C-alpha positions as a Python dict, from the first residue, in 0.01 Angstrom:
ca = {
    (1, 'V'): (0, 0, 0),
    (2, 'I'): (88, -214, 301),
    (3, 'L'): (-262, -184, 444),
    (4, 'A'): (-419, -270, 108),
    (5, 'G'): (-219, -593, 106),
    (6, 'C'): (-391, -690, 433),
    (7, 'A'): (-742, -648, 293),
    (8, 'A'): (-964, -950, 342),
    (9, 'A'): (-1037, -1147, 29),
    (10, 'Q'): (-1172, -1492, -31),
    (11, 'P'): (-883, -1728, -109),
    (12, 'P'): (-880, -1886, -455),
    (13, 'G'): (-1037, -2229, -481),
    (14, 'T'): (-1284, -2198, -193),
    (15, 'P'): (-1634, -2341, -251),
    (16, 'G'): (-1859, -2109, -447),
    (17, 'T'): (-1584, -1931, -640),
    (18, 'P'): (-1606, -1928, -1020),
    (19, 'G'): (-1421, -2222, -1173),
    (20, 'F'): (-1331, -2351, -1518),
    (21, 'W'): (-1678, -2337, -1677),
    (22, 'Y'): (-1746, -1986, -1547),
    (23, 'G'): (-1407, -1889, -1689),
    (24, 'V'): (-1507, -2022, -2031),
    (25, 'W'): (-1836, -1834, -2016),
    (26, 'H'): (-1673, -1510, -1898),
    (27, 'G'): (-1416, -1541, -2178),
    (28, 'I'): (-1689, -1582, -2440),
    (29, 'I'): (-1884, -1279, -2322),
    (30, 'A'): (-1573, -1067, -2246),
    (31, 'P'): (-1599, -836, -2553),
    (32, 'I'): (-1960, -749, -2472),
    (33, 'T'): (-1885, -719, -2101),
    (34, 'F'): (-1591, -489, -2174),
    (35, 'I'): (-1816, -244, -2358),
    (36, 'I'): (-2071, -257, -2075),
    (37, 'S'): (-1793, -208, -1817),
    (38, 'L'): (-1701, 125, -1975),
    (39, 'F'): (-2034, 269, -1861),
    (40, 'T'): (-2113, 66, -1546),
    (41, 'D'): (-1937, -96, -1251),
    (42, 'I'): (-1923, -446, -1406),
    (43, 'R'): (-1592, -633, -1433),
    (44, 'I'): (-1499, -871, -1715),
    (45, 'Y'): (-1287, -1095, -1490),
    (46, 'A'): (-1425, -1260, -1175),
    (47, 'Y'): (-1223, -1218, -858),
    (48, 'P'): (-1187, -1417, -642),
    (49, 'N'): (-1193, -1721, -864),
    (50, 'A'): (-1070, -2080, -862),
    (51, 'G'): (-720, -1977, -974),
    (52, 'N'): (-547, -2144, -1265),
    (53, 'W'): (-856, -2341, -1374),
    (54, 'Y'): (-1058, -2021, -1406),
    (55, 'D'): (-772, -1857, -1597),
    (56, 'L'): (-751, -2152, -1837),
    (57, 'G'): (-1126, -2141, -1897),
    (58, 'F'): (-1114, -1765, -1952),
    (59, 'V'): (-840, -1797, -2216),
    (60, 'I'): (-1025, -2083, -2390),
    (61, 'G'): (-1343, -1874, -2389),
    (62, 'M'): (-1159, -1577, -2538),
    (63, 'C'): (-1018, -1801, -2813),
    (64, 'L'): (-1363, -1943, -2885),
    (65, 'C'): (-1506, -1595, -2915),
    (66, 'G'): (-1222, -1437, -3109),
    (67, 'G'): (-1111, -1736, -3311),
    (68, 'G'): (-769, -1759, -3150),
    (69, 'S'): (-447, -1608, -3270),
    (70, 'S'): (-401, -1841, -3566),
    (71, 'A'): (-754, -1825, -3709),
    (72, 'K'): (-674, -1567, -3973),
    (73, 'A'): (-338, -1721, -4047),
    (74, 'C'): (-474, -2070, -4111),
    (75, 'C'): (-849, -2099, -4155),
    (76, 'F'): (-930, -1787, -4352),
    (77, 'K'): (-617, -1760, -4560),
    (78, 'R'): (-698, -1723, -4927),
    (79, 'K'): (-517, -1955, -5156),
    (80, 'P'): (-374, -1810, -5473),
    (81, 'V'): (-585, -1878, -5779),
}
């Protein structure tokens, strides 16, 4: 465990790492990528990435794809007749 903590990795926020817009895109395609990742060596989350900006984009992308947590509670709620 101690040696694994010393493994070289690109620090977050260095040039060329996925940022906010890649996070949005990866969030949108996450359900499809998850299914593909079950059978291949593809990950649904890019690491290393730009840190908090990538995370924010990923969450926004997931909400765009899935409708967010309140979509069924608000938008698709049937009103009594």
